[in-house]
Structures are given as structure tokens and as C-alpha cells.
C-alpha positions in Angstrom: 27.3 151.1 99.4 24.2 149.3 100.6 23.9 148.6 104.4 24.0 144.7 103.4 27.1 145.1 101.7 28.6 147.2 104.5 27.5 144.3 106.9 28.9 141.6 104.4 32.4 143.5 104.3 32.2 143.7 108.2 31.7 140.1 108.5 34.5 139.3 106.0 36.8 141.2 108.4 35.8 139.2 111.3 35.9 136.1 109.4 39.5 136.7 108.0 40.5 137.8 111.8 39.0 134.3 113.3 40.5 132.5 110.3 43.9 133.7 111.2 43.7 133.1 114.6 42.4 129.6 113.9 45.1 129.0 111.5 47.7 129.5 114.2 45.7 127.4 116.3 46.0 124.5 113.8 49.6 124.7 113.6 50.3 125.0 117.4 47.9 122.0 118.1 49.7 120.0 115.3 53.2 120.6 116.7 51.6 119.5 119.8 50.5 116.1 118.5 53.7 115.7 116.6 55.8 115.9 119.9 53.1 113.1 121.2 53.8 111.0 118.5 57.7 111.3 119.0 57.1 109.8 122.6 57.4 106.3 122.8 55.0 103.7 124.7 52.4 106.3 125.6 50.1 104.6 128.1 46.7 104.7 127.4 44.1 104.1 130.3 42.1 100.9 130.1 39.7 101.6 132.8 38.2 104.7 131.5 34.9 104.8 130.0 34.6 105.3 126.5 33.7 108.9 126.7 36.7 110.0 128.3 38.2 110.6 124.8 37.1 112.1 121.6 39.5 112.1 118.8 41.7 109.5 120.5 39.0 107.0 121.6 39.8 103.5 121.4 37.4 100.4 121.8 38.2 98.8 125.0 38.8 95.4 123.7 41.5 97.1 121.5 43.1 99.4 124.4 46.0 96.8 125.1 47.2 97.3 121.5 50.0 99.6 121.8 49.7 100.5 117.9 46.3 101.7 117.8 47.4 105.0 119.7 50.1 105.8 117.3 47.6 105.0 114.5 45.0 107.4 116.0 47.9 110.0 116.3 48.8 109.7 113.0 45.3 110.1 111.6 44.6 113.0 113.7 47.8 114.7 112.3 46.4 113.9 108.6 43.3 115.6 109.5 44.9 118.8 111.0 46.9 119.2 107.8 43.6 118.8 105.8 42.0 121.5 108.6 44.8 123.7 107.8 44.2 123.7 104.3 40.2 124.2 104.7 40.7 127.1 107.2 43.0 128.8 104.8 40.5 128.2 101.8 38.3 131.4 101.1 35.7 129.3 99.5 32.7 127.4 101.1 31.3 124.0 100.5 27.7 123.7 100.8 26.4 119.9 100.9 22.9 119.3 99.9 21.7 116.0 101.4 18.8 114.3 102.3 16.9 111.2 101.9 16.3 109.5 98.6 13.9 111.2 96.2 13.5 114.2 98.4 14.4 117.1 95.8 17.8 117.8 96.2 18.9 118.1 92.8 15.8 120.1 92.1 16.8 122.5 95.2 20.4 122.9 93.6 18.6 123.8 90.1 16.6 126.3 91.6 19.6 128.1 93.5 21.5 128.0 90.3 18.5 129.2 88.2 19.2 126.6 85.8 18.6 122.9 84.9 22.1 121.4 85.3 21.5 118.6 87.4 19.2 115.9 86.1 16.0 115.1 87.9 13.2 112.7 87.7 10.2 111.0 89.6 12.7 108.1 90.6 16.2 108.5 92.0 18.5 109.6 89.7 21.5 111.0 91.6 24.2 108.2 92.3 27.5 110.3 92.2 28.6 113.3 94.4 28.2 116.4 92.1 30.0 119.6 93.0 29.0 122.6 91.1 31.4 125.4 91.1 31.1 129.0 89.5 33.6 130.2 86.6 33.4 133.7 85.0 33.4 133.4 81.3 32.5 135.8 78.5 32.7 133.0 75.9 31.5 129.6 77.3 28.0 128.9 78.0 27.8 125.3 78.6 28.7 123.6 81.8 32.3 121.8 81.8 31.9 118.4 83.7 34.8 116.4 84.7 34.1 113.0 85.8 36.8 111.7 88.4 37.6 108.0 89.6 40.1 109.1 91.8 39.4 112.3 93.9 42.6 112.5 95.5 44.5 112.2 92.2 42.3 115.1 90.5 43.9 118.1 89.1 42.1 120.5 86.9 45.2 121.3 85.0 45.9 117.6 84.7 43.4 116.1 81.8 44.9 112.5 82.6 43.3 113.0 86.0 39.5 113.0 84.7 37.6 112.7 81.9 35.3 115.3 80.1 31.5 114.5 80.1 28.8 116.2 78.1 25.9 117.9 79.9 23.4 115.7 77.8 25.3 112.4 79.1 24.9 113.2 82.8 21.6 111.8 83.2 22.8 108.4 81.7 26.3 108.4 83.7 24.5 108.6 87.1 21.8 106.0 86.1 24.2 103.5 84.1 27.8 104.3 85.8 27.3 104.9 89.0 29.9 102.9 90.4 32.3 104.1 87.5 32.9 107.4 89.1 33.6 108.7 92.4 32.9 112.6 91.9 31.7 114.8 89.4 33.4 118.4 89.0 30.7 120.7 87.3 32.1 124.2 86.3 29.1 126.6 85.5 29.8 129.6 83.5 27.8 132.8 84.5 27.2 136.0 83.0 27.1 139.5 84.7 23.1 139.4 84.9 23.5 136.2 87.3 25.4 138.4 89.5 23.4 137.7 93.2 22.9 134.4 92.9 24.4 132.2 95.7 27.2 131.1 93.6 27.8 134.3 91.9 28.0 136.6 95.0 31.3 138.4 94.2 32.6 138.0 97.7 33.5 134.3 98.2 33.7 131.4 96.0 30.4 128.8 96.7 30.6 125.2 95.8 27.2 123.4 95.8 27.3 119.7 96.3 24.8 117.4 95.6 24.8 114.1 97.0 23.2 110.7 96.7 20.2 109.9 98.8 20.9 108.8 102.4 18.9 105.6 102.1 20.3 104.3 98.6 22.7 102.0 100.4 25.1 101.5 103.4 28.0 102.5 101.0 26.8 106.0 99.8 25.4 106.9 103.2 28.8 106.1 105.0 30.5 108.4 101.8 28.1 111.2 102.8 29.1 110.7 106.3 32.8 110.9 105.6 32.3 113.8 103.6 30.6 115.7 106.5 33.6 117.3 107.9 34.8 118.5 104.8 31.9 121.1 104.3 30.9 124.3 106.0 27.1 124.5 105.6 24.6 121.5 105.4 21.4 121.8 103.9 19.2 118.8 104.6 16.2 118.3 102.2 13.6 116.6 103.9 10.1 115.5 101.9 7.1 117.0 103.4 5.3 113.8 102.5 7.6 111.4 104.1 9.1 113.7 107.2 12.5 112.1 108.4 13.7 108.7 107.8 16.0 106.7 110.0 19.1 107.3 108.1 18.2 111.2 107.8 17.8 111.3 111.9 21.1 109.2 112.0 22.4 111.9 110.1 21.2 115.2 111.8 22.3 113.5 115.2 25.9 113.2 113.8 25.7 116.6 112.5 24.6 118.2 115.4 27.9 117.3 117.3 30.0 119.2 115.1 27.9 121.9 113.3 25.9 124.1 115.5 23.3 124.6 112.8 22.1 122.8 110.0 19.8 124.3 107.5 16.6 122.4 106.8 14.6 122.6 103.6 11.3 120.9 103.8 10.5 120.4 100.0 7.5 119.7 97.9 5.3 121.6 100.9 2.7 122.5 98.3 1.1 119.3 98.0 0.7 119.1 101.8 -3.1 119.6 102.6 -2.8 119.9 106.4 0.4 122.4 106.4 0.1 123.4 110.2 0.3 119.7 111.4 3.1 118.8 108.9 5.0 121.7 110.1 4.4 120.9 113.7 5.4 117.2 113.3 8.5 117.9 111.6 9.6 120.6 113.9 9.3 118.6 116.9 11.3 115.8 115.0 14.2 118.7 114.5 13.8 119.9 118.4 15.2 116.2 119.2 17.7 115.7 116.5 19.3 119.2 116.4 18.1 121.7 119.2 20.5 124.6 118.1 18.7 124.4 114.9 15.2 124.1 116.2 15.9 127.5 118.6 16.6 129.4 115.4 13.7 127.5 113.0 12.4 130.9 111.8 16.0 131.3 109.8 16.9 127.7 109.3 14.0 125.8 108.8 12.1 126.5 105.5 9.0 125.0 104.1 9.0 125.3 100.1 8.6 123.8 96.8 11.8 124.1 94.7 10.4 122.7 91.6 7.2 124.9 91.1 7.5 128.2 93.1 11.1 129.3 92.6 9.6 132.9 92.6 7.3 132.5 95.3 7.7 134.5 99.0 9.0 131.5 100.9 11.7 130.4 98.2 13.1 133.9 98.0 13.0 134.3 102.2 14.9 130.9 101.8 17.6 132.4 99.4 18.1 135.5 101.5 18.3 133.7 104.9 20.7 131.0 103.1 23.0 133.9 101.7 23.1 135.8 105.3 23.6 132.6 106.8 26.5 132.1 104.3 27.8 135.1 104.0 27.6 136.7 107.4 28.0 133.6 109.5 30.8 131.8 108.0 32.6 131.9 111.3 30.0 129.8 112.6 29.4 127.8 109.4 33.1 127.2 108.0 35.2 127.7 111.4 33.3 126.4 114.1 33.5 122.7 113.0 37.3 123.4 113.0 37.4 124.8 116.3 35.4 122.0 117.5 37.7 119.7 116.0 40.8 121.4 117.8 39.2 121.9 121.2 38.6 117.8 121.2 42.2 117.4 120.1 43.5 119.7 122.7 41.0 118.1 125.4 42.3 114.6 124.3 46.1 115.8 124.4 45.6 117.2 128.0 44.1 114.2 129.0 46.5 111.6 127.7 49.2 113.8 128.6 48.1 114.4 132.4 47.4 110.6 132.6 50.8 110.1 131.3 52.7 112.8 133.3 51.2 111.0 136.8 52.3 107.5 135.2 55.7 108.7 134.3 56.0 110.5 137.8 55.0 107.3 139.3 57.7 105.2 137.1 60.2 107.4 137.8 59.7 107.5 141.8 59.7 103.6 141.5 62.9 103.4 139.0 64.8 105.9 141.3 63.9 104.2 144.5 64.8 100.8 142.8 68.2 102.2 141.9 69.0 104.0 145.1 67.6 101.9 147.7 67.8 98.7 146.7 70.5 98.2 143.7 73.5 100.8 144.8 73.8 99.6 148.1 74.5 96.2 146.8 76.5 97.3 143.9 78.6 99.6 146.1 79.5 96.5 148.7 80.0 94.3 145.3 83.0 97.2 144.3 84.3 97.4 147.8 84.3 93.3 148.0 86.3 93.2 144.9 89.0 95.4 146.2 89.1 93.5 149.8 89.0 90.0 148.0 91.7 90.7 145.8 93.7 92.1 148.6 93.3 89.2 150.6 93.8 86.8 148.2 97.2 87.9 147.3 98.1 88.0 151.0 96.7 84.7 151.3 98.5 82.9 148.3 102.0 84.8 149.5 101.3 83.4 153.1 100.5 79.8 151.6 103.3 79.6 149.5 105.8 80.7 152.2 104.6 78.1 154.3 104.5 75.4 151.9 108.2 76.3 151.0 109.1 75.9 154.4 107.1 72.7 154.7 108.9 71.1 151.7 112.2 72.0 152.4 112.1 70.6 156.1 110.6 67.5 154.9 113.1 66.9 152.3 115.9 67.6 154.3 114.5 65.1 157.0 113.9 62.6 154.1 117.9 62.6 153.3 119.1 62.9 156.7 121.4 60.5 158.3 118.3 58.4 160.3 116.0 58.4 157.7 118.6 57.3 154.9 120.1 54.7 157.7 116.5 53.3 158.2 116.2 53.1 154.3 119.6 51.2 154.4 118.5 49.0 157.0 115.7 47.7 155.1 117.8 45.8 152.7 119.0 42.5 154.1 122.7 41.6 153.5 122.9 38.3 151.3 126.3 37.4 151.9 129.9 38.2 150.9 129.5 36.3 147.6 126.3 38.7 146.8 128.0 41.8 147.9 127.8 43.5 144.6 123.8 42.9 144.3 123.7 44.2 148.1 125.5 47.2 147.0 123.1 47.9 144.1 119.9 47.0 146.5 121.2 49.7 149.0 121.4 52.2 146.0 118.3 51.5 144.7 116.5 51.7 148.5 118.0 55.1 148.6 116.4 56.2 145.4 113.3 54.6 146.0 112.7 56.2 149.8 113.5 59.6 147.9 110.7 58.9 145.4 108.4 57.7 147.9 109.0 60.8 150.2 108.6 62.8 147.1 105.2 61.5 146.2 104.0 61.8 149.8 105.0 65.5 150.3 103.6 66.3 146.5 100.1 64.5 147.7 100.3 66.1 150.9 100.9 69.5 149.3 97.9 68.7 146.8 95.8 68.1 149.7 96.8 71.7 151.4 96.1 73.1 147.9 92.4 71.9 148.2 92.1 73.2 151.6 93.7 76.6 150.1 91.3 76.7 147.2 88.6 76.2 149.6 89.5 79.0 151.9 89.9 81.2 148.9 86.3 80.6 148.1 85.2 81.3 151.4 87.2 84.7 151.2 85.3 85.5 148.1 82.0 84.3 149.5 81.5 81.8 146.9 81.3 78.0 147.0 81.9 76.6 143.9 83.5 72.8 143.8 86.5 72.9 142.1 88.9 70.2 142.3 92.8 71.1 142.0 95.1 69.1 139.8 97.6 67.1 141.6 101.2 68.5 141.9 102.9 67.0 139.1 105.8 64.6 139.8 108.6 66.1 137.2 112.2 65.6 138.6 115.2 63.5 137.5 115.5 60.2 139.7 118.4 60.5 141.9 120.6 57.1 141.3 124.4 56.5 142.4 126.5 54.0 141.1 128.3 51.6 142.8 132.2 51.3 142.7 134.9 49.2 143.9 136.1 51.7 146.5 132.5 51.9 148.0 133.4 48.1 149.6 136.2 49.9 151.7 136.2 51.3 154.9 136.6 55.1 154.3 136.8 54.3 150.7 140.3 53.3 151.1 142.2 49.8 150.2 144.2 49.6 153.5 142.9 51.0 156.8 144.9 51.6 159.8 143.8 48.2 161.2 144.5 46.2 158.2 148.1 48.0 157.8 149.1 47.2 161.3 148.3 43.5 160.7 150.1 43.1 157.5 153.1 45.2 159.1 153.3 43.0 162.0 152.7 39.6 159.9 155.6 40.9 157.9 157.9 41.9 160.5 157.3 38.7 162.3 157.7 36.5 158.9 161.2 38.0 158.5 162.2 37.6 161.8 160.9 33.8 161.7 162.3 33.3 158.4 166.0 33.9 159.8 165.7 31.9 162.8 166.1 28.5 163.5 162.9 27.4 163.1 161.6 25.6 160.1 160.1 27.3 157.2 157.0 25.2 157.2 155.9 26.7 160.2 156.6 30.2 158.6 154.4 29.3 156.3 151.7 28.4 158.3 151.8 31.4 160.2 151.8 33.5 157.4 148.7 31.8 156.0 146.9 32.5 159.2 147.9 35.9 159.3 146.6 36.7 155.8 143.2 34.8 156.5 142.5 36.7 159.5 143.2 40.0 157.5 140.9 38.7 154.6 138.4 37.8 157.1 138.6 41.3 158.4 138.2 42.8 154.9 135.2 41.0 154.1 133.5 41.4 157.4 133.6 45.3 157.0 132.3 45.2 153.5 128.1 45.9 154.7 129.3 48.8 156.9 131.7 50.1 154.2 128.8 49.7 151.5 126.0 51.4 154.0 128.4 54.4 155.0 129.6 55.0 151.7 126.7 55.0 149.5 124.5 56.9 152.1 127.4 59.9 152.1 127.4 59.1 148.1 123.7 59.6 147.8 123.6 62.7 150.1 126.7 64.3 148.0 124.7 63.6 144.7 121.6 65.5 146.4 123.5 68.3 147.5 125.5 68.7 144.6 122.5 68.7 142.3 120.5 71.3 144.5 117.8 68.5 144.6 115.8 70.0 147.7 116.0 73.6 146.3 115.0 72.5 142.9 112.2 70.2 144.0 110.9 72.8 146.5 111.1 75.4 143.6 109.1 73.3 141.5 106.3 72.2 144.0 105.6 76.0 145.0 105.7 76.9 141.4 103.0 74.3 140.8 101.1 75.3 143.9 101.4 79.1 142.8 99.9 78.2 139.5 96.9 76.0 141.0 96.2 78.9 143.3 96.8 81.6 140.7 94.4 80.0 138.3 91.9 79.8 141.4 92.3 83.5 142.0 92.0 84.2 138.3 88.9 82.2 138.4 87.4 84.3 141.4 88.3 87.4 140.1 86.9 86.8 136.9 83.6 85.8 138.2 83.5 88.7 140.4 84.4 91.0 137.3 81.4 89.0 135.4 79.0 90.0 138.3 80.5 93.6 138.5 80.1 94.0 134.6 76.3 92.5 134.8 75.5 94.5 137.6 77.1 97.7 135.9 74.9 97.1 132.8 71.8 96.7 135.2 73.0 100.2 136.8 73.3 101.6 133.5 69.8 100.4 132.3 68.2 101.6 135.7 69.9 105.1 135.1 68.6 105.2 131.7 65.0 104.3 132.8 65.1 106.8 135.4 66.6 109.5 132.9 63.6 108.4 130.2 60.9 108.4 132.8 62.0 112.1 134.0 62.5 113.2 130.2 59.0 111.8 129.4 57.5 113.0 132.5 58.8 116.5 131.4 57.6 116.4 128.0 54.2 115.5 129.2 54.0 118.2 131.6 55.1 120.5 129.1 52.1 119.1 126.7 49.7 119.6 129.5 50.9 123.2 130.1 50.7 124.1 126.3 47.5 122.1 125.6 45.9 123.9 128.4 47.0 127.2 127.4 46.1 126.4 123.9 42.7 125.7 125.1 42.2 129.0 127.1 43.7 130.8 124.0 41.1 129.0 121.7 38.1 129.5 123.9 39.3 133.3 124.5 40.1 134.6 120.8 37.2 132.6 119.2 34.0 132.9 121.2 32.3 132.0 118.2 29.0 130.5 119.8 28.5 134.2 121.2 27.8 135.6 117.9 24.1 136.2 116.9 22.8 133.8 114.2 21.4 136.5 111.7 21.8 140.1 111.6 
């Protein structure tokens, strides 16, 4: 085995080791980004400069849009997934790009030692063309797949591409440039071709011929987009034109992700003052890609790919390119992936650090609001509910007891002898002829007196009820205007009916006085009848005595009616238990009013407690969420920092020499 082969296999071993380490890093970084996407409402600092972020960079005018951060994270995950596939892929992709008509296709044909790609004095490459090597013992002509949708392409699926003949390749690039997005050109090599760049026996090489950078903005953008998918960049510049604005922009962007860019200055044989040309181009390279300039002897080559394939300069270009691709895939293929991972970890670390501080601040704010502002008032409210409930119940019992005593005393006084006598005296006596009407008037007066007294006591209790309600409000520390309904006037009217015996004293037909008068009159009449006086005198005496007796009876009618009807009214009230029934009714009505108010007060208090309980739960949830988010961000800070150290420690790619 030659020294070159030994070095190649040694580099292959190093490459496998670093690829394994990087694959693990990609998986771990993807896991960190997924953890970040699982966190809602990630705070994006709006006051930072745009250089604070790399992968998660958001324009200052869009930083208030919370969805943009999620979009950035999802894009990052998608790219990490592609990056993982690229790292595992053992092949390398070499992008040959440059200005329009600089000789890119000519250089690819020279490296293949075959005229596969169409060339002309005018630009004729309008579609990206990937040239791959496939071993074959029978096939000779290249197999070309024209692809419309790159994401849908599958070599084993004929429906995902169209087969194009080699002789139609020029026409396809000229006439159908917008019809296809990519051309896959599979070339078949023989054993004699072993040693070429695409037929090296160690790794699969894909050469990608791209449209000129200054063709139009769409194709230029496409080149920039494919830049992250490639491992090595060969930039072809015309020795006659040097670097155009598009070329300078491309190299400036490439210098950020790729440590070195291979530069081929083509058509150098047509330059008269070669030293001046080299000096001017190298000065431009120094400004655009300092790392490439530092290794210009290996990375910058002045050749003529069309006419001097066997020249010393072109052979040296091939050897250096082979060395660069085979021995330094760690730099050319893995370094861009490492740089991307480093940028992602840097952004994850920074976002997590900022959000950890923000979550800690929110946690302390929510915790302070819960413990210092909310819970003391909430505890007082719960204690107040217990106290108010007890106080109101005691207040209602006392109020009902006082009211019951008040009603009974009032009604008993109403039906007492003095009050009833006063009511009876309010009825004038119309004379003996209207005694019946007088009796009925007394009965009505007694009933009206009782009715009026009931209305008075009910009104008074209604006023007391309003006072009680206000006091109950005061007990609950609430002042709501609540007008109680009046005590309802529901009872059977007490009515006494006049009977004939009500006209008699003591409700009897003959009293003691009348009996004595009648008895003495009768004895006197008998004695006189058997005497010698005349019978006429006897008749006069009897009539006078009877008249006196009648007068005595008639004169006692008012007193008899007043006395009898009063006692009859009192007896009716007592027999019907009117006072106790009315007292119970009033107390029941008052109890209903006060109980309704109690229910209203306690219900409003329960509503307040329910609302504050919900607020308490929400505050506690905010405290827990902020604490949980803080721990998540803290974990991301630690893990991202550890991964950054691991990435730098296990893959110190930049310390490796460029060429052995």
C-alpha cells in the first residue's frame, strides 16, 4: 500500500470518528430544539441587536410576532433532520459554480475526461446538473434523468423523472430551461478510469454544474440555497473578467460556513500579463475569503480547462483537489455541519438564558402577588364568611324573638278592656228604637279596631324588617339597597253576631233588680185587689209599676250591649287563638324576609369566594407554570452549554492542517 493510500485510509478513519461524534451531536441538538418548541410563549428580546442571534434571527419589525419564533424553530428542526442525513451520507457533493460563461461545464468535463456537459461560447447551462459515477460492464452512454420536482425524485420510480438522451442535453438547457429543476447524469466508467475524482474507489463523488450566478436573480438565489447541501465549493472565475458583483456576494456568503473555497481561475492561457492578473485576483480573494487566501497555493489555481488538461498546472489542480476532497472531508463536509450546530446551540443557549431570567422574574412576581397581595385578602374573606354566617343566624334569632314578643304584647293590649271600651265608646248610641243597629255598629267597631291594629303592627314590623336588613348588610360589610316586601295581611276577620240576649244585663232576661220590682208589684197588686179600694186604682198602680220596669230595662240596653259584645269579642279571639296565630304568621313572614336576605348575602359572598378561588387557582397555575418553564429553560441552558463544550472539544476541526 502506498503512502498516499495509507494517508487516505487514515483520514477515512478520522472522518468516520468525527462523523459519528457529529451524528450524536445532531441528535442531541435536535432533541434540545424539540424541547424548546414544546414550550409555549417563548419570549423574544426585542431590544437586542440583530447580531445576537444567528439561526433564530428575526427582523426587528417582526419581533412582536410570537409565531415567527415557532416558525424559526420548526425550520431549524427540518434542517437538522436534513443535516443528520448529510452527515450519515458517505458521499460528497462538489458544487462547481461561478460567473456566467466562466467555463464551469468545461472544467467538469475536464475532470471527467469526457465531453458530457454541453459547452459553447455562449452560456448554455440553465439547469443544475449532477454528475454521478455508476460502475457498469455493459453500459457506455450516460443515463440522464430530467426531474421536475426534486423532493419527489426516486431513482427506482420512473414516474418521478423523464429519461433524456445525451444528444438532447444541449437543447434541453437552451429551450426547456424552466421546465426541469434538476438533471441527474449517471456516468458509467471502466476500470481504466480508476483514479479520477469521481472514480476514486474510496468514496462517492457528485459533481454539480450550476447555472451562472449572474444569469438572473432566481437562479442566483437557487445557487445560494443549495450552498448548504454541498461539501466542497469550486468557484470558477474567468481570468479575463475577474470577480463580478454576484461572484463577490457568493464568496462572501460562502466564507461564513465554509472554511475554504476552491477557486479555479480559468482561461488563464489567454492572459498576457499573468503576474498582474494573479496579483489582482489574489487581492480580491484576500478580501472575500481570508482563509482561502492564506492557503492560496493549494486552493487557488490558474488553469485553462479547455486546452491544457495534461498541463502541469491542471494536473496539480486535480492532485490538490483530490487531496482536499479525500483527506479533508472533515473540514469540507463536516465543518459546515459543525458550524451550524454551534450556531444553533449558541442561539438555544441565549434564548434559554434570556427566558430563564424572564421566567424567574415572572415566577417571583406571580408568587409575590399570590402570597403578599391575594392570599391575605382571600383568607380574610373565608374567615368573614364563617363569622358573618354565625352573626346573621344569631341576629335573625334575636330579631324574631323580639318581634314575637312585640306582636303578642301589642295584640294583647289591642283586645284589652280599656282598648275595646275605647273602640266601643267611639260608636254613638242612636236611641232605643235603633238599638239593633247600635249593636251591629259596636260589633263592626270592634272588628275594625282589631283590623286597624293588625295593619299598624304589620306596618311597624315591615319597617323593623327594613332596619333588620340594613343591619344584616352592615354585618356583611355590604351596602346594597334592598327593599323588603311588606308583611302580608292574611287572616280571617273577627266578627261577632248580635243575639237578643246581648241586650240584657249579664245576658239574662230578669235581673235581680227587675225581679224585685216585679215581685213587689205583684204582691202589692194582690193585696190591693182584695182590699176595699177600687179596682181602678189598682190598674193605675200596676201600669205605673210596669212602666218603671220597662224603663229600667230599656235604659240598660246600651250598657248590656257594650258589656256583652265586648266579652263576646274577647271570647271569640281567645277561642280562635287569634293572637298566637297572627303572631306566628307575622313571625313566619319576617323569618322568610330575613332568611331571603341571609341567602342573598351568603350567596353573594359565595360568588365572591368562588371568583377569588378561581383567581387563586389561576395564580397558583401561573406560579407553577413559570417555575416549570424556568426549570425547562435552566435545563436547556445547562445542556446547550455542555453540548457546546462537547462540540468544541471532540471536533476541533480548525486545528487540523489543510494538506498533508
